[in-house]
N, C-alpha and C positions, 0 to 999 in steps of 0.2 A: 504494500500500500504506500502511496506517495503522500507526502504532506508538504505544505508550504506555510511557514510561520513568518509574519512580518510584524515587528514590534515598532513600526514607524508610521508616519502619515505619508500618503501618496497623493500626488497631484496628476490627474488625468492619465492614470496608468491603466492599460488594458491588458488582459491575460489571454493567452492562447494555449490551453492545456492540450497539447498534442503529444505525439510519440517522443519527440525530441526536445520540446521546449515547454517548461512549466511556467517560467516567469518571462513575460514579454513586455517591454517598455516601448510604446509606440512613438512615432514621430511627434514632436512638439511636447512630449511628456517629460516630466522631471521627477525623478525618484531620489529623495534626499535621505541618506542614512546617517543618523546623528552619532556623534562621538559617544563611545561606550555601548552602543547598540549592537546586538547580534541579530543578523538576518539569516534565516535558514531557508534554503530552497532545495527540496528533495527531488530535483530534476534539473533540466537544462535552463539556460538563461540567454535572452536575446534582446538587443537594443537595435531599434530600427530608425533609419533616417536621422533626425535630430534628437531622437529620444536619448535622455541622459540619466545615468545613475551616478550621483555624486556621493562617494563613500568616505565618510569621516569615521566610521566604526568598523565593524567586522561583517563580512559577507561570506557565508559558507554554502557552497554549491556541491551537493552530493548527488552524483548521477550514475548512469550505467553506460554500457557500450553503445546504446542507441541514443543517448542524450547529447546535447551540444551546448557550447558557449560561443556565441558569435555576435558580430556587429554587421548589420546589412544596410544597404541603401534603400531608397524609396521603392526601388524595383525588386526588392528582395534578393539582390545580388550581394554576396559577401564583400565587405570592404577589405581593401588590401593595405599593406604597409604604406604605400604611396598616398592613398586617399583616405586612410583610416584615422581614428583618434577622435577624442572629444566626446565619446559616448559612455565610456566607463572611466571614472577618474578616482584614483586613490589620493586623497588630499592629506596634506600635513596640517594638523590642527594648531600646532604652536611652532611655526616654521623657524622662528629665531631662537628656539631652545634646542636646536640640533646638537649642540656641544654638551648638553646636560645628560648624564647617564641616569636612568631611573633606578631608584633604590629597590633592591631585590627583596621586596616584602609585600605580602598581600594586603597589609594594612596601610601602606604608603600610597599617596596619590601620585601617579606617574606625571612627571613634568613634561615629557615629550611623547605625544601620541600621534597616530596617523591611521589612515584607512588601510585595511588589510583584506586581501582576497584569498580564499582557500577553495580550491577545486579538487575534487577527488572522484575517481571512478570513471571519468570521461576520457576516452582515448585522444591522443594528440591530433589525429585526423579530424576530430570533431571540435577541437578547440581552435577556433580561427579568429575570435574576437580580439580587437585591439584595445589594450588598456593604457591609459595615461598614468604613469607613475611619477608623482612629484618626488623631488630629491633635493636634499641639502646635506652637507657633511663638513666636518672639520677638514681644512686643507692639509693634506699629508706632506706636502713639500713638492719635490720635483716630479714625483710620480704618485698619482692618486690610486689607492688600492680600492677595488670595487668588484662587485659581482654584477653580471648583466643577465638577469633571469628571464630571458625571452627565447622563443623558438622561431627559427627561420628569419631572424632580423638581420638585415644587411649592416655590416659594421660601419660603413660610410655614413649611415643615417645619424651617427653620433655628431657629425660635423654641425648640422643645423640644430640639433637638440641641445648640445652643450656649447654652441656658439664658438667653435674652435675648429680649425682645419687640422685633421690628423694626417700623418704621412706614414711611410713604411721605412723611414731611415732610422736605424738604430742609434741610440745615444743622442738623438736630436731633442728629446723631451717633447716630441710631437707624435711619437709612435705609440702603438698599443702593444704592450707586453702581456704575456701570460705565463704562468708558472708550470713547469714540467716536473712533476713529483718524482719520476723515476730518475731523471738526469740531474736534479737539483740545479736548475738553471731557469732564468727568465728568457723565454723566446719572444720573438716579435713577429707580428703579422707581416707577411710579404705581399698581401693584397687586401684591400679594404672591401673587396667584393665577398669576402668570407661571411658565413652566416653564424650568428650566435645560436647555440643550441643544436647546430648541425655540424659545422666544421669543427667546433669544439663543444664539449658537453656543457650544459647549463651550470654545472657546479664549478666551472673553471674560475681560478683566481686571476683577475686581470689587474694590470697597472697602466693607467692612462697617463701619457706624457703631460706634465703639469704646466708647461709653458703657455701662459695666457689662458689657462683653465680656471674658471671661477665657479666653484660649487658651494661657496660659503656665504657670500654676501647677497646672492640671488637664488631664488628657487628655480631649479631646472625641471623639465618634464621629459622623461624618457617614454617612448611609445613602443609597444610590442605585444606579441601574443604570449600569454602565460604558458608555462611548461607543464605538461601533464605529469602527474605523479606516477608511482609504481615502477620507476626505472632507476631509483637512487639507492638501492641496496648495493653496497660495494665492499669488497675485501680491502682492507688497508694494510698493504704489505709491500716490501721491496723498495721503499723510498730511498734512493741513493745507496742501496745495498752494494752495488758493484762500482760505484764511482771512485776513482783514484784522485783524492784531493791533493796529493803531493805533500812533501815535507812542509809542515806548517801552512798548508793551504796554498802553496805556490804553484800547483799544477793549473793548467789553463783549461777553461771550458771550450765549447765549440765556437765561441765568439772571441776567443783570445783574451778572456778575462780571468784573472786569478780568483780562485774560490775564496781566498782570504779577503777579497775586496767586497764580498757581499754575504757570505755564509756566516751567520751568528748563531751560537748554540749555548745560551746562558743556562739552559737546563742541565746540560752535560757537565759543565764546569762546576756548578753549584752542588752537583751530586757526587763530587769527589773525583770526577773524571779529568782527563787531560786533553787540552786543545789538539784537534786533528788526529787524535788516537781513539781507537775503539769505536764507539757509536757517535762521536762528534760529527754533527752535520748530517747524520744518517737517520733513517726512520722518521723523516720529517715530511709533513704533508700539508699543502696549502689549498684551501677550498673557498669558493664563494657560495653564498646563500642562493640556491636556485629558485626560490619561491618568493611570492609577494606577501609572505607572512614572516613573523619572527621565527628564528630557529633556537631551540632550547638545548644547550650543550651540557646541562648540569648532570645528566644521567648516563653519559656515554661510557663511564667507568663502572657502571652498575649493571649487574646481570638482571635483565628485565624482559618484559614481553614485547618491547617495541622494536626488536631486531637490531638494536645498537648496543654493542658491548665490546669495548677495547680493553682486554685484560692486561695489556702491557703498557697502557698509556701513562705517560709521565705528566703531561700538562698540555694546555692550549695557550696560544699567544693571540692577543686581540688588540684592536684599536691602535693601529700604527700612527706615528706622528714624527715629524721632522725628517722626512725622507730626503736624502741628498744623493747626488750622483757625480761621477767623474767621467770624462770623455777621453782620457789618455789611451795611447796605443801600447802595444807590447805587454799586455797583461795588467795594465794599471787602471783600466776602466772598470767601473762597477757601481753598484747602488747599495746604500745602507740606510738605516733609519736610526733616529736619535732615541726613541723610546717606544715602549709597548705596554700593554697590560698583560698580566699573566695569571693563570689559574693552574694549580697542581691538584692531583687527585690521590696521591699515594697514602694520604692519611685516612682514606675511607670516605671522606666527603670533600667537596671542593674547598680549596684554600686560596687565599690571595684576593684578586680583584673579582669577586663573585658577582658583583653588580653587572659585569660586562658579559655574562654568560648568555644573555639573550642577544643573539646576532640579528640586527635589523635587516629588513629588505634592502638589498644592494650592498650588504655588509660582507666582510670576509673574516676568515680565521685560519689558524695553523695548528696542527696537531703534532706533538712529539711523542714517539714511543720509545721505550727503553731498548728494545731489541727487535729482532725479526723472527722470533720464535713462533708466534701465533699467526693464525689466518682468520682473525676476527673481522667482523664487518660492522658498518654503521648504515642505517637506512635514514637518509635525510628526510624522506617523506614522513616519517614518524617522529620527527623532531620539531615539526611546525607547531606554533603556539600563538594564539591571539593575545594572551595575557603578557604583561610587561615584567613579570617576575617568574621564577623558574618553578617547574613541577618537582615535587619531592619524591625521593625514592619510596617505593611502595604504593604510589598512586598510579593506577592504570592509565596508560597513555590515552589522551584525547586532545585534539587541538583546543578544546575548551576546558580541559581539566583545571579545576579551581581549588582542589584540596591543598591544604598547607600544613600538613601534620609534621611531627618530629621526624627527623631523618632516620631512615633504616640503613644501618651500616652493614653492607654485604661484603663477603670475602672477595679477594681478587686473585689475579694470576700469580704464578710463582715468582715473577720478576718484580712484583710490587709488594708493598707492605700489606699484610692481611688486614681485615677489618679491625677497627679499634677494639681492643680487648679490655673490658672493665672500665671504660671511660669514654669521654667525648673529646672532640677537637676544639680547642680554645684558640682564639685568634685575636691579637691586638694589632689594629692598624694605626699607624701614626701618619697623619696628614700634615704636611708642612704648608703654612700659610704666610702670605706677606702681610704688610701693615693694613691692607684693605680687605683681608680675608680671602684673597684669591689663592687657589691651590697652586703650589710650585712643585710639589712632588709628594710621594708617599712611600711607605715601606711597611712590611708586615712581620710580626713575630708570632709563630705558631707552636703550640705545645700539645702533645697528646701521649698516651701511654707507650705507643710504639715508636715515638719520635726518636731521632738520633741526635745526640749532642756533638757538636764540633764537626770538623772536616772529616767526612767519611763517605765511602761509596754507598752506604746505607741511608744517607740523608737525602732521600728522593723527593721530599716536598719543597726543597729549596730552589730558588732562582737567583742567578747572578744579576747584579745591578748593571745597567747600561752605563756607558762612559759619560753620558750627559746628565744622569740623575744627580740630584743635589742633596739627597738624604737617603740614609740606609743604615744597616747594621753590619758589624764585622764578625767574622768567624770567632766563636767563643772558645776559650780554654776550658778544660774539664772542670775547673774550680771557679770559673767565671772570669770576666775581663777579656782582654784581647788575646787571641792566639797569635803570637808574634811571627809564626811561620807563614802567615797568610795576609797580614795587614798590608803589605806592599804589593800583593798579587791580585786580589779581587775583593769585592765586598758584595753585600747581599740585598736583594729586593724583597725576597721572602726567605726568612730564616726559621729553622725549626730546632727544637730541643726536646729531649725526653722529659716528659712532665714530672716523672718521679725523681730521677737522679739529678735533675737540674733545678729543682724547686728552690726558690730563694736565692739563686745565683744570678749574676748580672750579665746581660748582653749589652754591648756598647752601641748606642745610637749616635750617629755623627751626621752633621750637615756641612756642606761645602759652599754655603751661600749666605752672605750677610743680609740678603733681602728677606730671609726667613725670620719672622718675628714671633710666630705662634705655632704650637702643635695642637692638633685636634685628634682626639682618640676615638677609634671605632672598634667596638668590642663585639665579637661574634662567638657563638657556640654552635657547633655542627652547621656552620655556614649561615646561621640566622642571626640577625642583629638582636641583641638583648635590649631591654627597655632603657630609655634615657636615664642617666645617673646611676645605672646599675654597676656595681663593682663585683660582688661575690657571685660566682657562677655555680653550676650545679654541685660542684665539689665543696662549696663553701669558701673557695679560694679565688682570688682574682689577680689581675695584673697591677703592677706598681711601677713608678718611675722615680728617679732621683736626679735633680739638676746638680750641676757642680756646686759642692759645698752646701747643698740643701738637704732637707729632710726627705725621707722616703715617703711618697704620697700615693694614695690610691689613684689608679688610672680608670676613670669612669666613662661609660659610654656617652659620647657627645661633649665631653669636657674639653675646654680650650684653655691652654696654659702657655705662659711665655716660653719661648724657645731659647736654647743655648746651643753652642757648637758641639757639645758632647753631653749626652745624658746616659744614665743607666736604666735599662728595662729589666723587670723581674716578673716571673710568675710565682706568686707567693712572696710574702714579706721576707726579706733576708734575715738570717740569723746573725748573731754577733760575730760568728766565725766568718760567715760570708761577707759581712760588712768589712771585716778586717782585710780579707782578701781583696775586696774592691778598692779599699784605700791604698793597699800596697801597689795594686796595678796602676791606680791613678798617679801615685808618686813616681812610678817608673816612667810614665808618659811615653809609651812607644809611639814611634812616628806613624802617621797615617798617610804619608806620601806614597803614592802608587805609580808604577810604570805600567800602563795598560794600552792595549791596541784599540785604535779608533777606526772602525771600518769606513766611516764617512770620508776620511781623508787618506785611507789606506796607509796609515803610519801609526807609530807609537807616540804616546803623549806622557808627560809627567803631570800628574794631578797632585797638588801640594797639600800637606797638612795645613789646616786652617790657622794653626798657631805660628806657622813660618812666615817670615817677612821677606827675606831674600834667600837666594840659593845659588850655589855654584854647581854646574853640571858638566860632567866629563863622560864621553862615550869612547870605548876602546874596542877595536876588532879583536879577533881571537889570537892575532899575532902580537898583541900588546900595543899596536899603533893607536895613538890618540887621533880620532877622526872628528870629534866635536868637542869644543871647550867654550863654555859660556860662563861669565862671571856676573854676580849680583843680579840674577834673573828675578824679575818681579813675580812673586808667587800668587798674586791675586787672580791670575788666569792660568789655564793649562799651557804647558810648554810643549811644542811639537818637536819631536826628535826627527829631524829631516834626514832620513837615510835614503840611499839610492835603492829603489825597489827592484831594479833590474839585477842587482847583485845579491846572490844567495850567500848569506854569511851570518854568523852569530856575533853578538856584541855584549859587552858588559857596561852597564850604566851606573855611574856613581853620582849621587845627589847629596850635597852637603849644605845644611842650613847655615844661617848666619850665627847660630849658637853652637854649631859643631855637630849637630845630629846628622847621622849618615845613613843613607839607604843605598844598598847595592842590589842590582837586579840584572839578570841575564835575559837578553832578547834572542830568540831563535828564529831565523828567517829561512 
């Protein structure tokens, strides 16, 4: 039996209940779907002539193989890509709020909403209607990361829709790139006559040249035919499995670009791995959202009935920003990004930037697996979701699933931490704010019973900080404080510790920007925000912080406190012994100066300890020859170590502060 439920007012709408069409909007008719409204049609949908469906809410079309979704002209002829559009419009409700992420909570009011269209059960041959999809996004930099969820759409149509002329010239910032998961490389289109959803699958991760491209200050409209579901169950395996990255990433891809100029794997390093060894850069997959609804990634590490379970997943990377590129020849060309958002799954529930797990229409994401041992699959068709917050584990999949119960922690594959035993996952987010309350950066500290303290291959919930991040934590020693073996090598965006053995011990929180004036705390348990002003979690224990020379204070959900360049973070109040260790570490004052690789400029940089004023820098090759010598370097900005990228060599970097503190680091090229 078919049914059609419309919870809205209609103006001059007529219906033709036939074999293929249940909802018919006739010429001169206007059907307005309000924000927050769900419209269900248990059959096909058709817009004729000038008939319009303006969608500010959610439209769900559930059909069969004989149903259709189409736009036709006054003579009942199907409209084409050339003469179509304007009959079905997915509107942005708050177009200027595009940079605001919605809080991942069923009780929070979403700040950014938009019309969404869900079609299921109808074959692609019967989906011919043209949809106008409004679009705005944060400018990503020299290349805009985007999905293009349309079928049989000619790629050259983006010229008029985005008011930019695209070309096929690589590194021009006018080309259209797409990610090849097997070869770990961005390829470019050699003809703009290619078809989205045909030449390349609709789940493809695209990068549009950003020269003259404006998707932030003006709302753009992309037109095309939606993609049929039912073809998006895929095995996720062999990403980069056979790629030879070369020593330290110096091998060249098919476009004569060094892998080191664009491959970044902060998951691998933070899990105790080594750059360009083992799984670094491998088992990495980039996808675009192929639908005109949100994608919910929260349960892809959970064995469920939705056909999506990645037993060896480490995490996902989301929300790219600050993309830069270089056009040099002989392996120096490449593209990198300044920052991302990250979510890891090894704790048994999502940790990190969980608000970003709802991938918007035209959004993209990347998945990192630990290894290549499983042949698991995900089904993107069953990840679609109208809501702006995620579905919890244990909730049966539905695009309208609204249940928001406590998380069900389910065991995982052999390469990942098992489900949390005898406890929950507690997470403290520290958000760095400027004097006006604008966010400048953030970092996370996660504890749970199976967590791993310190640098270890078992610390799989961690993520390395990017070079441009201005706040983060450092790898902790077993008794608290800095682990001096790693302070000059890397720092962390997401840091984990064992809830039991590290209770009451300190993790060092550091920022590298004088513009940071406040810290705001975000407290979650099992990925869910706790109530404002909450401190004690289900264990009766909570997070604490200590400013330099200050008292240990409760870190409460939503609290805003003055920032300092160096804080201590604790799970559980520190004992007298732990406080003594903290004071001894503070007295020792290990240097936080780091020598790190910056893929945006394909070179290494020195990032200085905030307490340093001036520094002398010397760089020696392995024969002992002095190749760089700089005196009284200003430490307020990063120092670029300008090495010849065409020469494969190793170097020793010596950095000495004006007070005599010394950092020695080896660079392997």
